[in-house]
N, C-alpha and C positions, 0 to 999 in steps of 0.2 A: 504494500500500500504506500509506503514511503516513496518508492521510485515513481509511482504514478503522480503523486503530488509534485515532485520535483520536475517531472516532464511537463505537467500542465502549467506550472509556474513559468518554466522556460518558454513554453509556447506563447503564453500570455504576454510575456515581456517582448518577444519577437513581434507579436501582433501589435503591441503598443508602439514599438519603434516604427513599424510599417505605417501605422496611422499618422504618426508624427511626421514622417517623411512625406507622406501623401499631402498632408496639410501644407507643409512648406512648399511643396511643388506646385500645388494649386495656387497658393499665395503669390509665388513668383510668376506663374503664368498670368494671373490677373494683373499684377503690377506691370508686366511686359505689355499687355494689351492696353492698359491705361496710358502708358508712355507712348505707344504707337498712336492712340487716339489723339492725344495732345499734339504730337508732332504733325500729324495729318491736318489737324485744325489750323495750326500755324501756317503750314504750307498752302492750304486752300485760301485762307484769308490774305496771305501775303501776295498771292497771285491776282487778287482783285484790285481794281483801280480805286483811287481815293473817293470818287463819286459813289461807287457802289458801296464802299465801306460806310460812307456817310449815310446812305439810304438805310442801311441796317443798324445804324447807331454806333458804329465803332470807328475811332480814328486810327490811322496807321500806327501811331505810337502805342496803342492799346492792344495790339494783336497778341503779343506774348503774355501780357497780364490777363487777357481774356481766356487764353488756354491754360495757363499755369497758375494764375492767381487764385485767391480765395473766392469761391463762388458766392459766398454770402455778402461780399463787399461790392458786388457788381449788379447792375440793373439787368443785364443779360448774362446767361450762362452757356457754357459749352456742355450740351447735353450728352450724357453717356450712351444714349440710345441711338446714336447715329448709325451704328453698324446694323441694327435690326431693321431699319427702314429700307424699303426697296423702291427703286425708281424704274419700274418696268415700263 
């Protein structure tokens, strides 16, 4: 009976390590896509002319703060749902 408990304890520890690794991997994956989303936002906005930016309420000097700044401090926000929308 003692060997069974030792084996079960070892397997649980392995399982917990696997879950911890999975959580870190998922967190890194989400952080990567968040970084990509912000970079893409800056590139898209930087490609627009001043008049178009003015029409949507952003000055050229605000592009980086729009993508990377604190969303609670801005009138408009860079929405995280841009990947889920389709333009078919």
